[in-house]
Structures are given as C-alpha cells and as structure tokens.
PDB file of N, CA, C, O and CB in Angstrom:
ATOM      1  N   UNK A   1      -0.538 -22.542  20.164  1.00  0.00           N
ATOM      2  CA  UNK A   1      -1.264 -21.292  19.872  1.00  0.00           C
ATOM      3  C   UNK A   1      -0.274 -20.130  19.664  1.00  0.00           C
ATOM      4  O   UNK A   1      -0.346 -19.417  18.663  1.00  0.00           O
ATOM      5  CB  UNK A   1      -2.258 -20.953  21.031  1.00  0.00           C
ATOM      6  N   UNK A   2       0.632 -19.956  20.604  1.00  0.00           N
ATOM      7  CA  UNK A   2       1.565 -18.830  20.544  1.00  0.00           C
ATOM      8  C   UNK A   2       2.482 -18.925  19.337  1.00  0.00           C
ATOM      9  O   UNK A   2       2.867 -17.905  18.764  1.00  0.00           O
ATOM     10  CB  UNK A   2       2.395 -18.764  21.816  1.00  0.00           C
ATOM     11  N   UNK A   3       2.835 -20.149  18.946  1.00  0.00           N
ATOM     12  CA  UNK A   3       3.723 -20.322  17.792  1.00  0.00           C
ATOM     13  C   UNK A   3       3.043 -19.890  16.498  1.00  0.00           C
ATOM     14  O   UNK A   3       3.705 -19.450  15.559  1.00  0.00           O
ATOM     15  CB  UNK A   3       4.174 -21.779  17.681  1.00  0.00           C
ATOM     16  N   UNK A   4       1.716 -20.018  16.453  1.00  0.00           N
ATOM     17  CA  UNK A   4       0.995 -19.705  15.225  1.00  0.00           C
ATOM     18  C   UNK A   4       0.713 -18.206  15.081  1.00  0.00           C
ATOM     19  O   UNK A   4       0.431 -17.731  13.981  1.00  0.00           O
ATOM     20  CB  UNK A   4      -0.309 -20.480  15.185  1.00  0.00           C
ATOM     21  N   UNK A   5       0.787 -17.470  16.177  1.00  0.00           N
ATOM     22  CA  UNK A   5       0.410 -16.056  16.154  1.00  0.00           C
ATOM     23  C   UNK A   5       1.242 -15.211  15.187  1.00  0.00           C
ATOM     24  O   UNK A   5       0.660 -14.446  14.418  1.00  0.00           O
ATOM     25  CB  UNK A   5       0.531 -15.486  17.534  1.00  0.00           C
ATOM     26  N   UNK A   6       2.576 -15.312  15.190  1.00  0.00           N
ATOM     27  CA  UNK A   6       3.372 -14.494  14.262  1.00  0.00           C
ATOM     28  C   UNK A   6       3.027 -14.788  12.807  1.00  0.00           C
ATOM     29  O   UNK A   6       2.927 -13.875  11.988  1.00  0.00           O
ATOM     30  CB  UNK A   6       4.865 -14.732  14.492  1.00  0.00           C
ATOM     31  N   UNK A   7       2.844 -16.064  12.493  1.00  0.00           N
ATOM     32  CA  UNK A   7       2.512 -16.458  11.131  1.00  0.00           C
ATOM     33  C   UNK A   7       1.160 -15.865  10.739  1.00  0.00           C
ATOM     34  O   UNK A   7       0.986 -15.376   9.623  1.00  0.00           O
ATOM     35  CB  UNK A   7       2.494 -17.998  10.993  1.00  0.00           C
ATOM     36  N   UNK A   8       0.204 -15.916  11.673  1.00  0.00           N
ATOM     37  CA  UNK A   8      -1.121 -15.363  11.408  1.00  0.00           C
ATOM     38  C   UNK A   8      -1.028 -13.864  11.125  1.00  0.00           C
ATOM     39  O   UNK A   8      -1.666 -13.358  10.201  1.00  0.00           O
ATOM     40  CB  UNK A   8      -2.063 -15.626  12.597  1.00  0.00           C
ATOM     41  N   UNK A   9      -0.240 -13.168  11.916  1.00  0.00           N
ATOM     42  CA  UNK A   9      -0.065 -11.723  11.710  1.00  0.00           C
ATOM     43  C   UNK A   9       0.550 -11.447  10.345  1.00  0.00           C
ATOM     44  O   UNK A   9       0.155 -10.506   9.658  1.00  0.00           O
ATOM     45  CB  UNK A   9       0.818 -11.117  12.821  1.00  0.00           C
ATOM     46  N   UNK A  10       1.520 -12.271   9.956  1.00  0.00           N
ATOM     47  CA  UNK A  10       2.153 -12.105   8.641  1.00  0.00           C
ATOM     48  C   UNK A  10       1.125 -12.291   7.539  1.00  0.00           C
ATOM     49  O   UNK A  10       1.104 -11.543   6.562  1.00  0.00           O
ATOM     50  CB  UNK A  10       3.318 -13.103   8.460  1.00  0.00           C
ATOM     51  N   UNK A  11       0.271 -13.298   7.705  1.00  0.00           N
ATOM     52  CA  UNK A  11      -0.749 -13.574   6.701  1.00  0.00           C
ATOM     53  C   UNK A  11      -1.730 -12.413   6.588  1.00  0.00           C
ATOM     54  O   UNK A  11      -2.126 -12.034   5.486  1.00  0.00           O
ATOM     55  CB  UNK A  11      -1.495 -14.865   7.040  1.00  0.00           C
ATOM     56  N   UNK A  12      -2.120 -11.852   7.725  1.00  0.00           N
ATOM     57  CA  UNK A  12      -3.046 -10.716   7.724  1.00  0.00           C
ATOM     58  C   UNK A  12      -2.403  -9.525   7.027  1.00  0.00           C
ATOM     59  O   UNK A  12      -3.038  -8.865   6.204  1.00  0.00           O
ATOM     60  CB  UNK A  12      -3.460 -10.338   9.169  1.00  0.00           C
ATOM     61  N   UNK A  13      -1.149  -9.250   7.354  1.00  0.00           N
ATOM     62  CA  UNK A  13      -0.439  -8.138   6.720  1.00  0.00           C
ATOM     63  C   UNK A  13      -0.325  -8.361   5.222  1.00  0.00           C
ATOM     64  O   UNK A  13      -0.454  -7.422   4.436  1.00  0.00           O
ATOM     65  CB  UNK A  13       0.956  -7.965   7.337  1.00  0.00           C
ATOM     66  N   UNK A  14      -0.082  -9.609   4.828  1.00  0.00           N
ATOM     67  CA  UNK A  14       0.037  -9.951   3.417  1.00  0.00           C
ATOM     68  C   UNK A  14      -1.284  -9.675   2.705  1.00  0.00           C
ATOM     69  O   UNK A  14      -1.298  -9.146   1.593  1.00  0.00           O
ATOM     70  CB  UNK A  14       0.449 -11.430   3.245  1.00  0.00           C
ATOM     71  N   UNK A  15      -2.398 -10.036   3.353  1.00  0.00           N
ATOM     72  CA  UNK A  15      -3.709  -9.807   2.750  1.00  0.00           C
ATOM     73  C   UNK A  15      -4.004  -8.310   2.660  1.00  0.00           C
ATOM     74  O   UNK A  15      -4.528  -7.829   1.655  1.00  0.00           O
ATOM     75  CB  UNK A  15      -4.808 -10.521   3.561  1.00  0.00           C
ATOM     76  N   UNK A  16      -3.663  -7.581   3.723  1.00  0.00           N
ATOM     77  CA  UNK A  16      -3.910  -6.134   3.737  1.00  0.00           C
ATOM     78  C   UNK A  16      -3.115  -5.447   2.631  1.00  0.00           C
ATOM     79  O   UNK A  16      -3.591  -4.499   2.006  1.00  0.00           O
ATOM     80  CB  UNK A  16      -3.541  -5.531   5.112  1.00  0.00           C
ATOM     81  N   UNK A  17      -1.904  -5.934   2.398  1.00  0.00           N
ATOM     82  CA  UNK A  17      -1.037  -5.324   1.388  1.00  0.00           C
ATOM     83  C   UNK A  17      -1.302  -5.869  -0.009  1.00  0.00           C
ATOM     84  O   UNK A  17      -0.695  -5.416  -0.980  1.00  0.00           O
ATOM     85  CB  UNK A  17       0.416  -5.543   1.751  1.00  0.00           C
ATOM     86  N   UNK A  18      -2.207  -6.840  -0.113  1.00  0.00           N
ATOM     87  CA  UNK A  18      -2.430  -7.500  -1.393  1.00  0.00           C
ATOM     88  C   UNK A  18      -3.927  -7.671  -1.652  1.00  0.00           C
ATOM     89  O   UNK A  18      -4.462  -8.766  -1.482  1.00  0.00           O
ATOM     90  CB  UNK A  18      -1.719  -8.866  -1.428  1.00  0.00           C
ATOM     91  N   UNK A  19      -4.612  -6.585  -2.067  1.00  0.00           N
ATOM     92  CA  UNK A  19      -6.064  -6.632  -2.292  1.00  0.00           C
ATOM     93  C   UNK A  19      -6.473  -7.723  -3.273  1.00  0.00           C
ATOM     94  O   UNK A  19      -7.549  -8.306  -3.141  1.00  0.00           O
ATOM     95  CB  UNK A  19      -6.551  -5.294  -2.800  1.00  0.00           C
ATOM     96  N   UNK A  20      -5.619  -8.001  -4.258  1.00  0.00           N
ATOM     97  CA  UNK A  20      -5.957  -9.027  -5.249  1.00  0.00           C
ATOM     98  C   UNK A  20      -6.084 -10.390  -4.591  1.00  0.00           C
ATOM     99  O   UNK A  20      -6.899 -11.214  -5.007  1.00  0.00           O
ATOM    100  CB  UNK A  20      -4.900  -9.077  -6.361  1.00  0.00           C
ATOM    101  N   UNK A  21      -5.280 -10.626  -3.566  1.00  0.00           N
ATOM    102  CA  UNK A  21      -5.332 -11.906  -2.857  1.00  0.00           C
ATOM    103  C   UNK A  21      -6.655 -12.022  -2.101  1.00  0.00           C
ATOM    104  O   UNK A  21      -7.244 -13.101  -2.035  1.00  0.00           O
ATOM    105  CB  UNK A  21      -4.131 -12.047  -1.880  1.00  0.00           C
ATOM    106  N   UNK A  22      -7.122 -10.905  -1.530  1.00  0.00           N
ATOM    107  CA  UNK A  22      -8.417 -10.888  -0.843  1.00  0.00           C
ATOM    108  C   UNK A  22      -9.518 -11.223  -1.838  1.00  0.00           C
ATOM    109  O   UNK A  22     -10.402 -12.030  -1.549  1.00  0.00           O
ATOM    110  CB  UNK A  22      -8.681  -9.505  -0.178  1.00  0.00           C
ATOM    111  N   UNK A  23      -9.461 -10.599  -3.011  1.00  0.00           N
ATOM    112  CA  UNK A  23     -10.446 -10.850  -4.063  1.00  0.00           C
ATOM    113  C   UNK A  23     -10.439 -12.323  -4.446  1.00  0.00           C
ATOM    114  O   UNK A  23     -11.492 -12.930  -4.644  1.00  0.00           O
ATOM    115  CB  UNK A  23     -10.163  -9.971  -5.298  1.00  0.00           C
ATOM    116  N   UNK A  24      -9.238 -12.890  -4.549  1.00  0.00           N
ATOM    117  CA  UNK A  24      -9.098 -14.303  -4.892  1.00  0.00           C
ATOM    118  C   UNK A  24      -9.722 -15.183  -3.809  1.00  0.00           C
ATOM    119  O   UNK A  24     -10.416 -16.153  -4.113  1.00  0.00           O
ATOM    120  CB  UNK A  24      -7.612 -14.666  -5.086  1.00  0.00           C
ATOM    121  N   UNK A  25      -9.470 -14.837  -2.538  1.00  0.00           N
ATOM    122  CA  UNK A  25     -10.017 -15.614  -1.425  1.00  0.00           C
ATOM    123  C   UNK A  25     -11.538 -15.577  -1.442  1.00  0.00           C
ATOM    124  O   UNK A  25     -12.189 -16.592  -1.196  1.00  0.00           O
ATOM    125  CB  UNK A  25      -9.489 -15.084  -0.083  1.00  0.00           C
ATOM    126  N   UNK A  26     -12.113 -14.399  -1.735  1.00  0.00           N
ATOM    127  CA  UNK A  26     -13.571 -14.253  -1.809  1.00  0.00           C
ATOM    128  C   UNK A  26     -14.123 -15.135  -2.921  1.00  0.00           C
ATOM    129  O   UNK A  26     -15.118 -15.834  -2.733  1.00  0.00           O
ATOM    130  CB  UNK A  26     -13.969 -12.772  -2.046  1.00  0.00           C
ATOM    131  N   UNK A  27     -13.473 -15.099  -4.079  1.00  0.00           N
ATOM    132  CA  UNK A  27     -13.930 -15.916  -5.214  1.00  0.00           C
ATOM    133  C   UNK A  27     -13.799 -17.402  -4.901  1.00  0.00           C
ATOM    134  O   UNK A  27     -14.662 -18.202  -5.264  1.00  0.00           O
ATOM    135  CB  UNK A  27     -13.129 -15.574  -6.486  1.00  0.00           C
ATOM    136  N   UNK A  28     -12.714 -17.761  -4.225  1.00  0.00           N
ATOM    137  CA  UNK A  28     -12.502 -19.155  -3.849  1.00  0.00           C
ATOM    138  C   UNK A  28     -13.604 -19.617  -2.899  1.00  0.00           C
ATOM    139  O   UNK A  28     -14.102 -20.737  -3.016  1.00  0.00           O
ATOM    140  CB  UNK A  28     -11.114 -19.337  -3.198  1.00  0.00           C
ATOM    141  N   UNK A  29     -13.979 -18.759  -1.965  1.00  0.00           N
ATOM    142  CA  UNK A  29     -15.039 -19.057  -1.013  1.00  0.00           C
ATOM    143  C   UNK A  29     -16.364 -19.238  -1.745  1.00  0.00           C
ATOM    144  O   UNK A  29     -17.106 -20.183  -1.475  1.00  0.00           O
ATOM    145  CB  UNK A  29     -15.151 -17.941   0.042  1.00  0.00           C
ATOM    146  N   UNK A  30     -16.657 -18.329  -2.672  1.00  0.00           N
ATOM    147  CA  UNK A  30     -17.888 -18.425  -3.457  1.00  0.00           C
ATOM    148  C   UNK A  30     -17.910 -19.742  -4.223  1.00  0.00           C
ATOM    149  O   UNK A  30     -18.951 -20.391  -4.317  1.00  0.00           O
ATOM    150  CB  UNK A  30     -18.017 -17.228  -4.431  1.00  0.00           C
ATOM    151  N   UNK A  31     -16.765 -20.135  -4.769  1.00  0.00           N
ATOM    152  CA  UNK A  31     -16.660 -21.381  -5.519  1.00  0.00           C
ATOM    153  C   UNK A  31     -16.946 -22.574  -4.613  1.00  0.00           C
ATOM    154  O   UNK A  31     -17.652 -23.504  -5.001  1.00  0.00           O
ATOM    155  CB  UNK A  31     -15.266 -21.513  -6.154  1.00  0.00           C
ATOM    156  N   UNK A  32     -16.394 -22.538  -3.408  1.00  0.00           N
ATOM    157  CA  UNK A  32     -16.577 -23.652  -2.476  1.00  0.00           C
ATOM    158  C   UNK A  32     -18.034 -23.778  -2.055  1.00  0.00           C
ATOM    159  O   UNK A  32     -18.524 -24.889  -1.855  1.00  0.00           O
ATOM    160  CB  UNK A  32     -15.688 -23.470  -1.242  1.00  0.00           C
ATOM    161  N   UNK A  33     -18.731 -22.661  -1.919  1.00  0.00           N
ATOM    162  CA  UNK A  33     -20.134 -22.702  -1.507  1.00  0.00           C
ATOM    163  C   UNK A  33     -21.062 -23.041  -2.669  1.00  0.00           C
ATOM    164  O   UNK A  33     -22.019 -23.796  -2.500  1.00  0.00           O
ATOM    165  CB  UNK A  33     -20.538 -21.369  -0.900  1.00  0.00           C
ATOM    166  N   UNK A  34     -20.784 -22.490  -3.838  1.00  0.00           N
ATOM    167  CA  UNK A  34     -21.696 -22.662  -4.976  1.00  0.00           C
ATOM    168  C   UNK A  34     -21.383 -23.927  -5.757  1.00  0.00           C
ATOM    169  O   UNK A  34     -22.273 -24.505  -6.380  1.00  0.00           O
ATOM    170  CB  UNK A  34     -21.625 -21.454  -5.903  1.00  0.00           C
ATOM    171  N   UNK A  35     -20.121 -24.366  -5.732  1.00  0.00           N
ATOM    172  CA  UNK A  35     -19.736 -25.567  -6.455  1.00  0.00           C
ATOM    173  C   UNK A  35     -19.361 -25.288  -7.892  1.00  0.00           C
ATOM    174  O   UNK A  35     -19.071 -26.212  -8.652  1.00  0.00           O
ATOM    175  CB  UNK A  35     -20.844 -26.564  -6.414  1.00  0.00           C
ATOM    176  N   UNK A  36     -19.364 -24.006  -8.277  1.00  0.00           N
ATOM    177  CA  UNK A  36     -18.928 -23.655  -9.631  1.00  0.00           C
ATOM    178  C   UNK A  36     -18.079 -22.395  -9.600  1.00  0.00           C
ATOM    179  O   UNK A  36     -18.272 -21.522  -8.754  1.00  0.00           O
ATOM    180  CB  UNK A  36     -20.138 -23.459 -10.563  1.00  0.00           C
ATOM    181  N   UNK A  37     -17.140 -22.311 -10.528  1.00  0.00           N
ATOM    182  CA  UNK A  37     -16.242 -21.159 -10.551  1.00  0.00           C
ATOM    183  C   UNK A  37     -16.976 -19.897 -10.974  1.00  0.00           C
ATOM    184  O   UNK A  37     -17.733 -19.921 -11.945  1.00  0.00           O
ATOM    185  CB  UNK A  37     -15.067 -21.419 -11.487  1.00  0.00           C
ATOM    186  N   UNK A  38     -16.764 -18.793 -10.259  1.00  0.00           N
ATOM    187  CA  UNK A  38     -17.338 -17.517 -10.682  1.00  0.00           C
ATOM    188  C   UNK A  38     -16.636 -17.004 -11.930  1.00  0.00           C
ATOM    189  O   UNK A  38     -15.423 -17.163 -12.071  1.00  0.00           O
ATOM    190  CB  UNK A  38     -17.241 -16.480  -9.553  1.00  0.00           C
ATOM    191  N   UNK A  39     -17.377 -16.401 -12.820  1.00  0.00           N
ATOM    192  CA  UNK A  39     -16.771 -15.878 -14.048  1.00  0.00           C
ATOM    193  C   UNK A  39     -16.099 -14.546 -13.764  1.00  0.00           C
ATOM    194  O   UNK A  39     -16.498 -13.813 -12.860  1.00  0.00           O
ATOM    195  CB  UNK A  39     -17.831 -15.721 -15.165  1.00  0.00           C
ATOM    196  N   UNK A  40     -15.054 -14.238 -14.564  1.00  0.00           N
ATOM    197  CA  UNK A  40     -14.282 -12.995 -14.398  1.00  0.00           C
ATOM    198  C   UNK A  40     -13.603 -13.041 -13.029  1.00  0.00           C
ATOM    199  O   UNK A  40     -12.895 -12.104 -12.659  1.00  0.00           O
ATOM    200  CB  UNK A  40     -15.206 -11.713 -14.532  1.00  0.00           C
TER     201      UNK A  40
END
C-alpha cells in the first residue's frame, strides 16, 4: 500500500495538470460502459 502512494499522487498531479487526459479518461469510461466509441 505505502509503495503505491507516491505513484498515485504523481498520477493525480498529472491528471490535474493535464485536463485533456481527464477528458480522455471520461471518454474511455463511456466507451467501456456503452461498448461504442464516443464521437468527437
């Protein structure tokens, strides 16, 4: 658990500093739930 914490913090900071990555993650999630790629 403790070993994963720094990496997790880095990932969160990366997402906070990279809004496009958040948008991508949201679209990826929608794709996984709907089974089809969202347009645009």
